[in-house]
Structure formats: structure tokens, C-alpha cells
RORORO-713771 format. One record per residue (C-alpha): x, y, z; residue in one letter; residue number from 1. Coordinates in steps of 0.25 Angstrom, whole numbers. Layout:
% residues N
xx: X; yy: Y; zz: Z; r: A; k: NUM
...
% end
This chain:
% residues 278
xx: 0; yy: 0; zz: 0; r: M; k: 1
xx: 6; yy: 13; zz: -4; r: A; k: 2
xx: 8; yy: 24; zz: 7; r: I; k: 3
xx: 4; yy: 38; zz: 8; r: D; k: 4
xx: 16; yy: 44; zz: 2; r: F; k: 5
xx: 19; yy: 55; zz: -8; r: T; k: 6
xx: 30; yy: 52; zz: -18; r: L; k: 7
xx: 39; yy: 65; zz: -21; r: K; k: 8
xx: 50; yy: 70; zz: -30; r: N; k: 9
xx: 56; yy: 77; zz: -17; r: Q; k: 10
xx: 54; yy: 73; zz: -2; r: Y; k: 11
xx: 56; yy: 80; zz: 11; r: N; k: 12
xx: 59; yy: 78; zz: 25; r: I; k: 13
xx: 44; yy: 76; zz: 28; r: D; k: 14
xx: 43; yy: 66; zz: 18; r: D; k: 15
xx: 54; yy: 57; zz: 24; r: L; k: 16
xx: 47; yy: 58; zz: 38; r: V; k: 17
xx: 34; yy: 53; zz: 30; r: R; k: 18
xx: 41; yy: 42; zz: 23; r: I; k: 19
xx: 48; yy: 37; zz: 36; r: V; k: 20
xx: 34; yy: 38; zz: 43; r: A; k: 21
xx: 28; yy: 30; zz: 32; r: L; k: 22
xx: 39; yy: 19; zz: 32; r: L; k: 23
xx: 38; yy: 18; zz: 47; r: R; k: 24
xx: 22; yy: 18; zz: 45; r: S; k: 25
xx: 13; yy: 3; zz: 47; r: P; k: 26
xx: 13; yy: 3; zz: 31; r: G; k: 27
xx: 27; yy: 7; zz: 30; r: G; k: 28
xx: 40; yy: -1; zz: 28; r: C; k: 29
xx: 42; yy: -13; zz: 37; r: P; k: 30
xx: 56; yy: -11; zz: 39; r: W; k: 31
xx: 55; yy: 5; zz: 43; r: D; k: 32
xx: 43; yy: 2; zz: 52; r: K; k: 33
xx: 53; yy: -8; zz: 59; r: E; k: 34
xx: 64; yy: 1; zz: 63; r: Q; k: 35
xx: 67; yy: 7; zz: 76; r: T; k: 36
xx: 78; yy: 17; zz: 81; r: H; k: 37
xx: 87; yy: 7; zz: 84; r: Q; k: 38
xx: 85; yy: -2; zz: 71; r: S; k: 39
xx: 90; yy: 9; zz: 62; r: I; k: 40
xx: 99; yy: 15; zz: 71; r: R; k: 41
xx: 111; yy: 9; zz: 63; r: K; k: 42
xx: 105; yy: 15; zz: 51; r: N; k: 43
xx: 106; yy: 29; zz: 56; r: F; k: 44
xx: 120; yy: 27; zz: 60; r: I; k: 45
xx: 123; yy: 22; zz: 46; r: E; k: 46
xx: 116; yy: 33; zz: 38; r: E; k: 47
xx: 123; yy: 42; zz: 46; r: T; k: 48
xx: 137; yy: 37; zz: 42; r: Y; k: 49
xx: 132; yy: 35; zz: 28; r: E; k: 50
xx: 129; yy: 51; zz: 27; r: A; k: 51
xx: 143; yy: 53; zz: 33; r: V; k: 52
xx: 149; yy: 45; zz: 23; r: E; k: 53
xx: 143; yy: 52; zz: 12; r: A; k: 54
xx: 147; yy: 65; zz: 19; r: I; k: 55
xx: 163; yy: 59; zz: 19; r: D; k: 56
xx: 162; yy: 56; zz: 4; r: T; k: 57
xx: 156; yy: 69; zz: 0; r: G; k: 58
xx: 144; yy: 63; zz: -7; r: D; k: 59
xx: 133; yy: 73; zz: -6; r: S; k: 60
xx: 123; yy: 63; zz: -14; r: G; k: 61
xx: 126; yy: 52; zz: -3; r: L; k: 62
xx: 126; yy: 62; zz: 8; r: L; k: 63
xx: 112; yy: 68; zz: 4; r: R; k: 64
xx: 106; yy: 52; zz: 3; r: E; k: 65
xx: 113; yy: 49; zz: 16; r: E; k: 66
xx: 108; yy: 61; zz: 24; r: L; k: 67
xx: 93; yy: 57; zz: 19; r: G; k: 68
xx: 97; yy: 43; zz: 26; r: D; k: 69
xx: 100; yy: 49; zz: 39; r: V; k: 70
xx: 88; yy: 58; zz: 38; r: L; k: 71
xx: 79; yy: 46; zz: 36; r: L; k: 72
xx: 85; yy: 40; zz: 49; r: Q; k: 73
xx: 82; yy: 53; zz: 56; r: V; k: 74
xx: 67; yy: 52; zz: 51; r: V; k: 75
xx: 66; yy: 37; zz: 53; r: F; k: 76
xx: 69; yy: 38; zz: 68; r: H; k: 77
xx: 61; yy: 49; zz: 70; r: S; k: 78
xx: 49; yy: 43; zz: 63; r: Q; k: 79
xx: 51; yy: 31; zz: 74; r: M; k: 80
xx: 50; yy: 41; zz: 85; r: E; k: 81
xx: 37; yy: 48; zz: 79; r: A; k: 82
xx: 31; yy: 34; zz: 79; r: E; k: 83
xx: 33; yy: 34; zz: 93; r: R; k: 84
xx: 29; yy: 49; zz: 95; r: N; k: 85
xx: 42; yy: 53; zz: 101; r: V; k: 86
xx: 45; yy: 63; zz: 91; r: F; k: 87
xx: 46; yy: 66; zz: 76; r: Q; k: 88
xx: 56; yy: 70; zz: 65; r: F; k: 89
xx: 51; yy: 84; zz: 66; r: E; k: 90
xx: 55; yy: 83; zz: 81; r: D; k: 91
xx: 69; yy: 80; zz: 76; r: V; k: 92
xx: 70; yy: 91; zz: 67; r: V; k: 93
xx: 65; yy: 101; zz: 77; r: D; k: 94
xx: 74; yy: 97; zz: 87; r: E; k: 95
xx: 87; yy: 97; zz: 80; r: V; k: 96
xx: 82; yy: 111; zz: 74; r: C; k: 97
xx: 80; yy: 117; zz: 89; r: H; k: 98
xx: 94; yy: 110; zz: 93; r: K; k: 99
xx: 101; yy: 117; zz: 81; r: L; k: 100
xx: 94; yy: 130; zz: 85; r: I; k: 101
xx: 98; yy: 130; zz: 99; r: V; k: 102
xx: 112; yy: 125; zz: 97; r: R; k: 103
xx: 114; yy: 136; zz: 87; r: H; k: 104
xx: 112; yy: 148; zz: 96; r: P; k: 105
xx: 123; yy: 156; zz: 88; r: H; k: 106
xx: 113; yy: 154; zz: 76; r: I; k: 107
xx: 99; yy: 155; zz: 82; r: F; k: 108
xx: 101; yy: 163; zz: 95; r: A; k: 109
xx: 112; yy: 175; zz: 98; r: D; k: 110
xx: 123; yy: 165; zz: 103; r: V; k: 111
xx: 138; yy: 168; zz: 97; r: K; k: 112
xx: 145; yy: 157; zz: 91; r: A; k: 113
xx: 156; yy: 163; zz: 80; r: D; k: 114
xx: 163; yy: 149; zz: 79; r: D; k: 115
xx: 160; yy: 134; zz: 78; r: T; k: 116
xx: 167; yy: 131; zz: 91; r: E; k: 117
xx: 157; yy: 141; zz: 98; r: Q; k: 118
xx: 145; yy: 134; zz: 91; r: V; k: 119
xx: 150; yy: 121; zz: 96; r: L; k: 120
xx: 151; yy: 125; zz: 109; r: K; k: 121
xx: 138; yy: 132; zz: 110; r: N; k: 122
xx: 131; yy: 119; zz: 104; r: W; k: 123
xx: 138; yy: 111; zz: 115; r: E; k: 124
xx: 134; yy: 119; zz: 127; r: E; k: 125
xx: 119; yy: 120; zz: 120; r: I; k: 126
xx: 119; yy: 105; zz: 119; r: K; k: 127
xx: 123; yy: 103; zz: 134; r: K; k: 128
xx: 112; yy: 112; zz: 139; r: K; k: 129
xx: 101; yy: 105; zz: 129; r: Q; k: 130
xx: 105; yy: 91; zz: 136; r: K; k: 131
xx: 107; yy: 95; zz: 150; r: G; k: 132
xx: 121; yy: 92; zz: 151; r: F; k: 133
xx: 126; yy: 94; zz: 165; r: T; k: 134
xx: 139; yy: 87; zz: 164; r: S; k: 135
xx: 151; yy: 85; zz: 153; r: Q; k: 136
xx: 149; yy: 69; zz: 155; r: S; k: 137
xx: 134; yy: 72; zz: 149; r: Q; k: 138
xx: 141; yy: 78; zz: 137; r: S; k: 139
xx: 150; yy: 67; zz: 134; r: L; k: 140
xx: 138; yy: 56; zz: 137; r: M; k: 141
xx: 129; yy: 63; zz: 127; r: N; k: 142
xx: 140; yy: 60; zz: 116; r: V; k: 143
xx: 131; yy: 49; zz: 108; r: S; k: 144
xx: 136; yy: 34; zz: 111; r: A; k: 145
xx: 132; yy: 30; zz: 98; r: A; k: 146
xx: 142; yy: 39; zz: 91; r: L; k: 147
xx: 155; yy: 31; zz: 84; r: P; k: 148
xx: 165; yy: 29; zz: 95; r: A; k: 149
xx: 176; yy: 39; zz: 90; r: L; k: 150
xx: 165; yy: 50; zz: 88; r: M; k: 151
xx: 159; yy: 49; zz: 102; r: R; k: 152
xx: 172; yy: 48; zz: 108; r: S; k: 153
xx: 176; yy: 62; zz: 101; r: T; k: 154
xx: 163; yy: 69; zz: 106; r: K; k: 155
xx: 165; yy: 63; zz: 120; r: V; k: 156
xx: 179; yy: 68; zz: 120; r: Q; k: 157
xx: 176; yy: 82; zz: 114; r: Q; k: 158
xx: 166; yy: 84; zz: 125; r: R; k: 159
xx: 174; yy: 79; zz: 136; r: A; k: 160
xx: 185; yy: 89; zz: 131; r: A; k: 161
xx: 176; yy: 100; zz: 131; r: K; k: 162
xx: 173; yy: 96; zz: 146; r: A; k: 163
xx: 187; yy: 98; zz: 148; r: G; k: 164
xx: 191; yy: 83; zz: 149; r: L; k: 165
xx: 203; yy: 82; zz: 138; r: D; k: 166
xx: 217; yy: 80; zz: 135; r: F; k: 167
xx: 226; yy: 93; zz: 134; r: E; k: 168
xx: 232; yy: 90; zz: 121; r: N; k: 169
xx: 234; yy: 80; zz: 110; r: L; k: 170
xx: 247; yy: 73; zz: 116; r: Q; k: 171
xx: 238; yy: 69; zz: 129; r: Q; k: 172
xx: 228; yy: 64; zz: 120; r: A; k: 173
xx: 238; yy: 56; zz: 112; r: L; k: 174
xx: 244; yy: 51; zz: 125; r: D; k: 175
xx: 231; yy: 45; zz: 130; r: S; k: 176
xx: 230; yy: 38; zz: 116; r: L; k: 177
xx: 243; yy: 32; zz: 118; r: K; k: 178
xx: 240; yy: 27; zz: 132; r: G; k: 179
xx: 227; yy: 22; zz: 128; r: E; k: 180
xx: 235; yy: 13; zz: 118; r: I; k: 181
xx: 244; yy: 7; zz: 128; r: A; k: 182
xx: 233; yy: 4; zz: 137; r: E; k: 183
xx: 226; yy: -4; zz: 125; r: L; k: 184
xx: 240; yy: -12; zz: 122; r: E; k: 185
xx: 241; yy: -15; zz: 137; r: A; k: 186
xx: 226; yy: -20; zz: 137; r: A; k: 187
xx: 229; yy: -28; zz: 124; r: V; k: 188
xx: 241; yy: -35; zz: 131; r: W; k: 189
xx: 233; yy: -38; zz: 142; r: K; k: 190
xx: 223; yy: -44; zz: 134; r: R; k: 191
xx: 211; yy: -37; zz: 141; r: D; k: 192
xx: 201; yy: -35; zz: 130; r: S; k: 193
xx: 191; yy: -27; zz: 138; r: G; k: 194
xx: 202; yy: -17; zz: 141; r: N; k: 195
xx: 206; yy: -18; zz: 126; r: V; k: 196
xx: 194; yy: -14; zz: 122; r: R; k: 197
xx: 193; yy: -1; zz: 131; r: E; k: 198
xx: 208; yy: 3; zz: 128; r: E; k: 199
xx: 205; yy: 3; zz: 113; r: V; k: 200
xx: 193; yy: 12; zz: 116; r: G; k: 201
xx: 202; yy: 21; zz: 124; r: D; k: 202
xx: 212; yy: 21; zz: 112; r: I; k: 203
xx: 201; yy: 26; zz: 104; r: L; k: 204
xx: 195; yy: 36; zz: 113; r: F; k: 205
xx: 210; yy: 41; zz: 115; r: A; k: 206
xx: 212; yy: 42; zz: 99; r: A; k: 207
xx: 199; yy: 51; zz: 99; r: V; k: 208
xx: 206; yy: 60; zz: 109; r: N; k: 209
xx: 218; yy: 61; zz: 100; r: V; k: 210
xx: 209; yy: 64; zz: 88; r: S; k: 211
xx: 202; yy: 75; zz: 95; r: R; k: 212
xx: 215; yy: 82; zz: 98; r: F; k: 213
xx: 220; yy: 81; zz: 83; r: V; k: 214
xx: 207; yy: 86; zz: 78; r: R; k: 215
xx: 204; yy: 74; zz: 70; r: C; k: 216
xx: 189; yy: 67; zz: 72; r: D; k: 217
xx: 192; yy: 52; zz: 77; r: A; k: 218
xx: 180; yy: 46; zz: 69; r: E; k: 219
xx: 184; yy: 53; zz: 56; r: E; k: 220
xx: 199; yy: 48; zz: 59; r: S; k: 221
xx: 196; yy: 35; zz: 60; r: L; k: 222
xx: 186; yy: 35; zz: 47; r: T; k: 223
xx: 198; yy: 41; zz: 40; r: V; k: 224
xx: 207; yy: 29; zz: 45; r: S; k: 225
xx: 197; yy: 18; zz: 43; r: C; k: 226
xx: 195; yy: 22; zz: 28; r: N; k: 227
xx: 210; yy: 23; zz: 27; r: K; k: 228
xx: 212; yy: 9; zz: 31; r: F; k: 229
xx: 201; yy: 4; zz: 22; r: V; k: 230
xx: 208; yy: 11; zz: 11; r: E; k: 231
xx: 221; yy: 5; zz: 14; r: R; k: 232
xx: 216; yy: -9; zz: 16; r: F; k: 233
xx: 209; yy: -8; zz: 1; r: R; k: 234
xx: 222; yy: -6; zz: -4; r: L; k: 235
xx: 229; yy: -16; zz: 3; r: V; k: 236
xx: 218; yy: -26; zz: -1; r: E; k: 237
xx: 219; yy: -21; zz: -15; r: Q; k: 238
xx: 235; yy: -22; zz: -15; r: M; k: 239
xx: 233; yy: -36; zz: -10; r: A; k: 240
xx: 224; yy: -40; zz: -20; r: A; k: 241
xx: 231; yy: -36; zz: -31; r: Q; k: 242
xx: 243; yy: -45; zz: -27; r: E; k: 243
xx: 232; yy: -57; zz: -25; r: G; k: 244
xx: 233; yy: -57; zz: -11; r: R; k: 245
xx: 224; yy: -57; zz: 1; r: D; k: 246
xx: 225; yy: -48; zz: 12; r: L; k: 247
xx: 223; yy: -60; zz: 23; r: K; k: 248
xx: 235; yy: -67; zz: 16; r: E; k: 249
xx: 245; yy: -56; zz: 16; r: I; k: 250
xx: 254; yy: -55; zz: 28; r: P; k: 251
xx: 254; yy: -43; zz: 38; r: L; k: 252
xx: 267; yy: -38; zz: 34; r: R; k: 253
xx: 263; yy: -38; zz: 19; r: E; k: 254
xx: 250; yy: -31; zz: 22; r: L; k: 255
xx: 256; yy: -20; zz: 30; r: D; k: 256
xx: 264; yy: -17; zz: 17; r: V; k: 257
xx: 251; yy: -17; zz: 8; r: L; k: 258
xx: 245; yy: -7; zz: 19; r: W; k: 259
xx: 257; yy: 2; zz: 18; r: E; k: 260
xx: 256; yy: 2; zz: 3; r: K; k: 261
xx: 241; yy: 5; zz: 3; r: A; k: 262
xx: 244; yy: 16; zz: 13; r: K; k: 263
xx: 254; yy: 22; zz: 5; r: Q; k: 264
xx: 245; yy: 22; zz: -7; r: N; k: 265
xx: 234; yy: 28; zz: -2; r: L; k: 266
xx: 243; yy: 40; zz: 5; r: Q; k: 267
xx: 246; yy: 41; zz: -10; r: K; k: 268
xx: 233; yy: 43; zz: -14; r: Q; k: 269
xx: 229; yy: 53; zz: -3; r: K; k: 270
xx: 241; yy: 61; zz: -7; r: N; k: 271
xx: 238; yy: 62; zz: -22; r: L; k: 272
xx: 222; yy: 65; zz: -19; r: C; k: 273
xx: 229; yy: 75; zz: -9; r: D; k: 274
xx: 238; yy: 81; zz: -20; r: G; k: 275
xx: 226; yy: 82; zz: -30; r: I; k: 276
xx: 217; yy: 89; zz: -21; r: S; k: 277
xx: 227; yy: 100; zz: -18; r: K; k: 278
% end
């Protein structure tokens, strides 16, 4: 049976809200009707990362598509709450508009903010008041536990630093990292598996501290390293295949030689690209 919906050449946000409501209605889609916040939680994460990838690749067409998928997730979750008479999509829009107005008093009121630093400082102070924070610990605890660990670590450390708990300089942060590595080595040799996991976490946390002092985003830095590793691995595998060999059969010493060769080839390509761009 056809649903009561008019097809158009151009749709707007009201149409999207209507479509999602229809898909969730008694006569709608069986899959859509079965979904809950938890069942599509991972979809929200995946769509967000796909939008981020579109940003990283500079693909505007893909970005338009992925932003639509992210928006769909917002509308879908809002519809589930509307069905429970808790809130609707319009309430989500209303709340974020109020938030933007209140947290930009230098635009919508008479507060003065001449630079980004002052804008961010005002934002944080207003946020604390709105959320009723009475201690710095509450600010740290408010950092979402669902964030990727490196991103969460950065935010927690930044807020701790603003509260006065931080290293005085880069060298102290580096010394802390070295100390954590030594503690991991000790735990490994003692075969203390529980402590090893803890020390690995401490090393990563200490590395994030170092990244803050050298002004490198830890999450982005690790992404670059992952991409670099994958590309080098691809070249090593390619070189091995040209010799008619399988990676699993090549001794580690020879793999190291191929790895270094792949590293040098990629560096030459990078230098060439940098020269052309200049």
C-alpha cells in the first residue's frame, strides 16, 4: 500500500523529518521500526568518521553526501524520542540555537572578545556555569568517555592544565614518558600482565602530554603514522611479489632491508611532490 507522501525534485529538512517518521510508522520499513538508540549507535560513529574522511580527502561531493548521512542519524534519534513524547527534532534545533547565542556574547551581547583565545575562554566559563560545575574535577569528568582514547586524553589534560595541574615544560613531559617506558619494561620482565596493560596505557597518556607541548594533535599524528605504515607495507609486499616471494617466508633481516628501501622510495616521492608544489 502506497504511503501518503508527495515526491519532489527538491526536498528540505521538513521532508527528511517526515520521511523518517514514515519509515518508523506502523506501515513503514520493518528494519527502521526495529531500531533503537543502542542498535544504531555504531552507525552514528561510522557516518561521522566517513564525513571526516571526506574532509581529509577534500572531496566536496562526498562530503555533501556524508553530511546528509550524519544529519539522518540526528533526525532518526530525534524521531525515536518524539515517539516517546520526550522531545522532537525542532527541540534539538532550538536548544543548539540557544546555546550558540548564549556562548557568543561578543556577537549577541555586549561582551568584548578581540581574539580566539578570549572567545574560547568565555565559552568555557559560560559552559561551566550552564552545567553547574562547582569543581575542576567535574570539568574533567564531563569529557565524554566515548571519545577515542587519544582525543579524550588530550581534552582531559588540557582541562587539568587550565586548573593548574601540568608540567612546567617539555623536558618534564619527556622525562615522564621515559619513566613510563622504564616501568613498562620492568613489568614485562616480571611477566605481570595486569601491570603491563596499565603501563602501556600510562605510556600512551604520557605521549599525549608530550604532543601537547610540541603542539601536535595526538590523534592526527597517530593517523598519519598508521597511513605511513600501511603505505610502506604495501610497497614491501609489492617488492616481495616482484621477486616471487611471500612475506611470511622472508627472514626478518631481509624484511628490514625491504622496509628501509620502501621508506627511502616514499621519501623520494614526498620530496618530489614537495618540490613540484613549490
